[in-house]
C-alpha positions in Angstrom: 7.0 -6.8 -11.4 7.7 -3.3 -12.4 11.2 -3.9 -13.2 10.6 -6.8 -16.0 8.3 -4.8 -17.7 11.1 -2.6 -19.4 12.3 -6.0 -20.1 9.6 -7.0 -22.1 8.4 -9.7 -19.3 4.6 -9.6 -17.6 4.6 -11.0 -14.2 1.4 -11.6 -12.6 1.6 -12.0 -9.0 -0.3 -15.0 -7.5 -1.2 -14.0 -3.6 -2.4 -17.0 -1.5 -4.4 -17.4 1.5 -3.5 -20.0 4.2 -3.5 -23.2 2.5 -2.5 -27.0 4.1 1.1 -27.5 2.8 4.4 -27.9 4.9 5.0 -24.7 5.1 1.7 -24.6 7.2 2.0 -27.9 8.9 1.7 -27.4 12.5 4.0 -30.1 13.9 6.6 -28.7 11.9 6.1 -25.0 12.7 5.7 -25.9 16.0 8.9 -28.4 16.2 11.2 -25.2 14.6 10.0 -22.4 16.8 10.6 -24.8 19.7 14.3 -25.3 18.8 14.8 -21.3 18.3 13.3 -20.6 21.1 15.5 -23.1 23.1 18.7 -21.4 21.7 17.4 -17.8 22.8 19.4 -16.3 25.6 17.2 -15.9 29.0 17.1 -12.3 28.9 15.6 -12.1 25.5 13.0 -15.6 26.6 12.3 -12.6 29.8 11.1 -9.6 27.2 9.0 -11.7 25.4 7.5 -13.5 28.4 6.6 -16.5 29.9 3.1 -17.2 27.9 4.5 -15.9 24.2 5.5 -19.1 22.8 2.5 -21.1 24.7 0.5 -18.4 22.7 2.2 -18.4 19.4 1.5 -21.9 19.8 -2.4 -22.3 20.0 -2.3 -19.1 17.0 -0.5 -21.6 14.9 -3.3 -24.2 15.9 -6.2 -22.5 15.2 -4.4 -21.3 12.1 -4.3 -24.5 10.6 -7.5 -25.8 11.2 -8.9 -23.0 8.8 -6.4 -23.6 6.2 -7.7 -24.7 2.8 -6.9 -28.0 1.5 -8.0 -27.2 -2.1 -4.8 -26.1 -3.5 -6.9 -26.6 -6.8 -7.7 -22.9 -5.9 -3.8 -21.7 -6.6 -3.0 -23.7 -9.4 -5.9 -22.8 -11.6 -4.2 -19.2 -10.5 -1.4 -20.3 -11.8 -2.7 -22.0 -14.8 -4.8 -18.5 -16.0 -1.2 -16.5 -15.4 0.7 -18.8 -17.6 -1.9 -19.4 -20.6 -4.5 -16.6 -20.4 -3.9 -13.6 -23.9 -4.3 -11.1 -21.1 -3.6 -12.3 -17.6 -4.3 -10.6 -14.6 -1.6 -8.4 -13.0 -2.8 -10.3 -9.5 -4.3 -13.1 -8.4 -5.9 -13.6 -4.8 -6.0 -17.7 -4.3 -8.8 -18.4 -1.2 -11.5 -16.9 0.8 -9.0 -15.1 3.1 -7.3 -13.7 0.8 -10.2 -12.5 -0.9 -11.6 -11.6 2.1 -9.0 -10.3 4.6 -6.0 -9.8 2.9 -7.0 -7.5 -0.6 -9.6 -5.6 2.0 -6.6 -4.4 4.3 -3.9 -4.0 1.3 -6.4 -0.9 0.7 -6.9 0.3 4.7 -3.6 3.1 6.3 -1.5 1.3 7.7 -1.9 2.1 11.0 -5.7 1.1 10.6 -4.5 -2.2 9.1 -2.0 -2.9 12.1 -4.7 -2.6 14.8 -7.2 -5.1 12.7 
């Protein structure tokens, strides 16, 4: 964003939370992680432990339930950034981006890692 300023280009950053899209599709994520897991050497699998993959898949399932399906929250930010005379530097789309990720970004890294 700052690098483009020298060329007279204004960049707005859109930071969406979790939304129901193909990127967050649980079936696709699970298929990809299982395929990657199968290609790992046994030593690497042992380092992560038996329950690592199972726990990761449970986390994906929980995250999928919390994903918003209202993509207009993101596209409204895009529209504002493109059409506004004075677009914002950053846009947060979704309740999780506004209530979790933005406040988390202000914390010291060590504390954010714990959270």
